[in-house]
C-alpha positions in Angstrom: -1.1 19.9 -6.8 -2.5 21.5 -4.5 0.3 24.1 -2.4 2.1 22.7 0.8 1.5 24.1 4.3 2.6 23.0 7.5 0.3 20.4 9.0 2.0 14.7 10.9 -9.7 -20.3 32.7 -7.9 -19.6 34.0 -6.9 -22.2 36.7 -4.5 -21.6 39.4 -2.7 -24.5 40.7 -0.4 -24.2 43.9 2.5 -25.7 44.4 5.7 -26.0 46.3 8.0 -26.6 43.3 9.4 -23.4 41.8 7.5 -22.7 38.5 9.6 -22.7 35.6 9.5 -19.3 33.9 7.9 -19.4 30.4 10.2 -20.4 27.7 11.1 -17.5 25.2 9.6 -19.0 22.3 6.3 -19.3 24.2 6.1 -15.5 25.2 3.5 -13.3 23.7 5.6 -11.1 21.2 5.9 -7.6 22.7 5.1 -5.7 19.1 1.5 -6.6 17.7 -0.4 -5.3 14.5 -3.9 -4.7 14.9 -5.5 -4.4 11.6 -8.3 -1.4 11.4 -9.4 -0.7 8.0 -9.0 -0.3 4.5 -11.6 2.5 3.4 -12.5 5.4 5.1 -15.8 5.0 7.1 -19.0 5.2 4.8 -20.0 9.0 5.0 -23.6 9.6 5.9 -25.5 9.7 2.6 -28.7 11.8 3.1 -31.2 11.4 0.4 -30.8 15.1 -0.1 -26.9 14.9 -1.0 -27.5 11.9 -3.5 -30.1 14.0 -5.3 -28.1 16.5 -5.3 -25.0 14.8 -7.0 -27.5 13.2 -9.5 -28.5 16.7 -10.4 -24.9 17.6 -10.9 -25.2 14.6 -13.7 -27.9 15.9 -15.4 -26.5 19.3 -15.3 -23.0 18.0 -16.4 -23.4 15.2 -18.3 -19.5 14.8 -19.5 -18.3 15.9 -16.7 -16.3 12.6 -15.6 -15.7 13.8 -12.1 -19.4 14.5 -11.4 -20.3 10.9 -12.4 -17.4 9.4 -10.1 -19.0 11.4 -7.2 -22.3 10.0 -7.9 -21.3 6.4 -8.1 -19.0 6.3 -5.1 -21.5 8.0 -3.4 -24.0 5.5 -4.1 -21.1 2.7 -3.1 -20.8 4.5 0.3 -24.5 4.8 0.9 -24.3 0.8 0.3 -26.7 1.2 -2.4 -24.7 -0.9 -4.5 -28.0 -1.5 -7.3 -28.2 2.3 -7.4 -24.4 2.4 -8.2 -24.4 -0.5 -10.7 -27.2 1.2 -12.5 -25.2 4.2 -12.8 -21.9 2.7 -13.7 -23.7 0.7 -16.4 -25.3 4.0 -18.1 -21.8 6.2 -17.8 -20.3 3.1 -19.4 -23.1 2.9 -22.3 -22.7 6.6 -23.0 -18.8 6.7 -22.6 -17.7 2.9 -23.6 -13.8 4.1 -24.2 -13.6 6.3 -21.1 -11.1 4.3 -18.9 -12.5 5.6 -15.9 -15.9 4.6 -16.7 -14.6 1.2 -17.4 -12.8 0.8 -13.7 -16.0 2.5 -12.0 -18.2 -0.1 -13.2 -15.7 -2.8 -12.5 -15.2 -1.4 -9.1 -19.0 -1.5 -8.2 -18.9 -5.3 -9.1 -16.2 -5.7 -6.8 -18.4 -4.1 -4.1 -21.1 -6.5 -5.3 -18.6 -9.5 -4.8 -19.3 -10.2 -8.4 -15.3 -11.0 -8.9 -15.7 -12.8 -12.3 -17.8 -9.7 -13.8 -15.3 -7.2 -12.1 -12.5 -9.0 -14.2 -14.2 -9.0 -17.6 -15.1 -5.2 -17.1 -11.3 -4.7 -16.1 -10.0 -6.8 -19.0 -12.0 -4.2 -21.3 -9.2 -1.9 -20.4 -6.7 -3.5 -22.5 -9.4 -4.5 -25.0 -10.0 -0.9 -25.5 -6.3 0.0 -25.8 -4.3 -2.8 -26.8 -1.2 -1.1 -27.0 -1.3 1.1 -24.1 1.1 -0.3 -21.9 -0.3 1.8 -19.1 -3.8 0.1 -19.4 -1.7 -3.2 -18.8 -0.3 -1.8 -16.1 -3.4 -0.6 -14.7 -5.3 -4.1 -15.6 -1.9 -5.6 -13.5 -2.5 -3.4 -10.6 -6.3 -4.2 -10.3 -5.6 -8.2 -10.2 -3.0 -7.8 -7.8 -5.4 -6.1 -5.4 -7.8 -8.8 -5.7 -5.3 -10.9 -5.2 -4.8 -12.8 -8.6 -1.3 -12.1 -8.7 -0.3 -15.0 -11.3 -2.7 -12.9 -13.8 -1.2 -9.7 -12.7 2.3 -11.4 -13.5 1.0 -12.6 -17.0 -0.1 -8.9 -17.8 3.3 -7.2 -16.6 5.1 -9.8 -18.4 3.3 -8.9 -21.6 4.0 -5.2 -20.9 7.7 -5.8 -20.2 8.6 -7.7 -23.3 7.0 -4.7 -25.2 8.9 -2.1 -23.2 12.3 -4.3 -21.3 13.8 -1.1 -20.2 10.9 0.9 -18.5 11.8 0.9 -15.0 8.5 1.3 -14.0 7.2 -1.6 -15.5 10.1 -3.8 -14.0 9.7 -2.4 -10.9 6.1 -3.6 -10.8 6.9 -6.9 -12.2 9.6 -7.4 -9.5 7.0 -6.3 -6.8 4.4 -9.6 -8.1 7.3 -11.8 -8.5 8.4 -11.2 -4.9 5.0 -11.7 -3.8 4.6 -15.1 -5.7 7.8 -16.1 -3.7 10.1 -15.8 -6.9 13.0 -14.2 -5.1 15.6 -14.5 -7.2 13.9 -13.2 -10.8 12.6 -10.1 -8.2 15.8 -9.4 -7.1 17.6 -9.5 -10.7 14.7 -7.1 -11.6 15.5 -4.7 -8.9 19.0 -4.6 -9.4 18.5 -3.4 -13.1 15.9 -0.8 -11.8 18.6 0.6 -9.2 21.2 0.4 -11.3 19.5 2.0 -14.5 20.8 5.0 -16.1 17.5 6.2 -16.3 15.7 5.1 -13.5 14.3 8.4 -11.8 14.9 8.7 -8.2 11.0 8.0 -7.5 11.4 4.8 -8.7 14.9 4.2 -7.6 14.0 4.7 -4.0 10.9 2.2 -3.8 13.4 -0.3 -5.8 15.6 -0.3 -3.1 13.5 -0.7 -0.4 12.3 -4.0 -2.1 15.7 -5.1 -2.8 16.4 -4.3 0.8 13.4 -7.1 1.7 15.4 -9.5 -0.4 18.8 -8.9 1.3 17.1 -9.0 5.0 15.8 -12.5 4.2 19.1 -14.1 2.9 21.0 -12.2 6.2 18.1 -13.8 8.6 18.6 -17.1 6.8 22.3 -16.9 6.9 22.0 -16.0 10.6 19.5 -19.1 11.1 22.0 -21.4 9.6 25.2 -19.7 11.4 26.5 -18.6 8.1 28.8 -16.0 9.2 30.0 -15.4 5.9 26.8 -15.3 4.2 25.3 -12.9 6.8 28.2 -10.2 6.4 27.9 -10.4 2.8 23.7 -9.7 2.9 24.4 -7.1 5.4 27.2 -5.2 3.2 24.2 -5.7 0.4 22.1 -3.9 2.7 24.3 -1.3 3.6 25.4 -0.5 0.2 21.4 0.6 -0.1 22.1 3.6 2.2 18.3 3.5 3.0 17.1 5.8 5.5 16.0 4.5 9.1 18.8 2.3 9.6 18.8 -1.8 9.3 17.6 -2.8 12.6 14.4 -1.2 14.5 11.5 -2.2 16.6 9.0 -1.3 13.8 9.3 0.2 10.3 6.2 1.5 8.2 6.0 2.0 4.4 3.3 3.7 2.8 3.1 3.0 -1.2 0.5 3.7 -3.8 -0.4 2.9 -7.2 -1.1 6.2 -9.0 1.4 8.8 -9.9 0.6 12.8 -9.8 -0.7 11.7 -6.2 -0.1 12.9 -2.7 -0.3 10.3 -0.1 0.9 11.1 3.3 1.5 8.6 6.1 0.4 9.8 9.3 1.7 8.0 13.0 0.2 9.0 15.9 2.7 7.5 19.4 1.4 6.3 22.3 2.6 10.1 23.5 -0.5 11.2 21.6 2.4 13.0 19.3 1.4 12.9 15.5 4.3 12.3 13.2 3.7 13.5 9.7 5.4 15.7 7.0 5.5 18.9 8.9 6.8 17.4 12.3 9.2 14.6 10.9 10.5 13.6 14.3 8.8 12.2 17.5 10.0 12.6 21.3 10.5 8.7 21.5 13.0 8.4 18.8 10.4 8.1 16.0 11.1 9.7 12.7 9.3 10.3 8.9 11.5 9.8 5.9 10.5 11.0 2.5 7.5 13.2 1.9 6.7 12.4 -1.6 4.4 14.6 -3.5 3.9 13.4 -6.9 2.9 9.8 -7.1 3.6 6.0 -5.7 5.7 6.5 -3.0 7.3 5.4 -0.5 7.2 7.2 2.7 8.3 5.5 5.4 8.2 5.9 9.6 10.9 3.9 11.9 11.3 3.7 15.6 14.6 2.0 16.7 13.3 1.6 20.8 9.5 1.9 20.8 8.1 3.0 24.2 5.1 0.8 25.5 1.6 2.0 24.5 -0.2 2.3 21.0 0.7 3.6 17.8 -1.9 4.6 15.4 -1.1 4.2 11.7 -3.0 6.3 9.2 -3.0 7.6 5.6 -4.1 10.8 4.1 -5.0 11.3 0.6 -3.7 15.1 0.5 -4.6 15.6 -3.1 -4.7 14.1 -6.8 -3.5 14.6 -10.1 -5.4 14.7 -13.4 -4.4 10.8 -14.0 -7.0 8.4 -15.5 -7.8 6.9 -12.2 -8.2 9.8 -9.4 -8.5 7.6 -6.4 -5.6 6.2 -4.4 -5.0 3.0 -3.5 -1.9 1.6 -2.4 -0.6 -0.8 0.6 1.2 0.0 3.7 3.8 -2.6 5.0 4.3 -3.0 8.7 7.7 -4.6 9.4 8.1 -5.4 13.5 11.8 -6.4 14.7 13.2 -5.3 11.7 16.9 -7.0 10.9 16.3 -9.5 13.5 15.6 -12.9 13.7 12.5 -12.3 14.9 11.3 -10.4 12.0 7.5 -9.9 11.0 5.9 -8.3 8.3 2.4 -7.6 7.1 0.9 -6.1 4.3 -2.4 -4.1 4.4 -3.8 -2.6 1.5 -6.2 0.5 1.8 -8.2 2.4 -0.7 -9.0 6.3 -0.8 -11.9 7.9 -2.7 -11.3 11.3 -2.8 -9.0 14.2 -1.9 -8.9 14.6 2.0 -10.1 11.1 2.7 -8.1 9.7 5.9 -8.3 5.8 7.2 -7.0 4.1 10.2 -5.0 1.1 8.5 -3.8 -0.6 11.7 -2.6 -0.2 15.2 0.6 -1.2 16.3 0.7 -2.1 20.1 4.0 -2.5 22.1 4.2 -4.1 25.5 6.8 -3.3 28.0 10.3 -4.0 27.6 11.5 -7.1 26.9 
């Protein structure tokens, strides 16, 4: 891992009658998420750069980093035919290399050939049928392409073989939660949180997901005017002792799907102040929590009372380890009006191809005071 350094039409009708104010339900929301991008902008790829990448592969045919660079360079240059040819050639040369398999699947995904991509991704498990990490990797890919039932099937198979693995339980709970299976997701997350063998690296994201479930229960109880249910859900939330409080104008969570990687959350405030790992507190009450440098996250950002203006949310790939899949993929979850009856959340996927890549995933636009 690189060492840390300090761096974060209108038609107007006149009437003598008084015009009734707009009903609260019809008023536009004060906070709005505007998605921007899921990947960094395509790098300008001159013919000379691609030629240099090809030369590197010829000179170092067994260096997977050179081959990854060439395939990705062609993808970012929008030469998908060329990328497919190089990925196929790499797969033919090194059929048991998981990075080669995934690179080929990724090219098919870029081309919109999702059935071909899934067949290639499934080869990860076929190559290593007893490797539960391969099952997990395939589940992650299926989840990212939106095939949650298939991801659930893979993770259920992995968990049946290793029922006490906190990481597998966490990832299965995440999929169950996305499928709307709140009860089994909560049971899995509770097992992770209470597990004696669970590392804090896994326990903390499990707590965050469990907090989402408790928050939903609290909102439902509040809507039903079930005071005892609301109090019970609040106590469960408080027992998690999460940073950032339970009620905020906005709360942003960053997670990623690879270990031994360092991905950073950057948020620029309406005042132009960048809140990130070396500057964690903004003048408007903003705060960044948990600079995770060893994989998965989460990192989170919150502000209880957001000033009017625009917040820019970015993800930066600070550094990678030596895992099988060197790119960083994950999600930014943006929660607006957290802990209130008007709470809304939006999940935005992202993909970073190489160290130092940065993508602006969204802007959060804040109107005037309610």
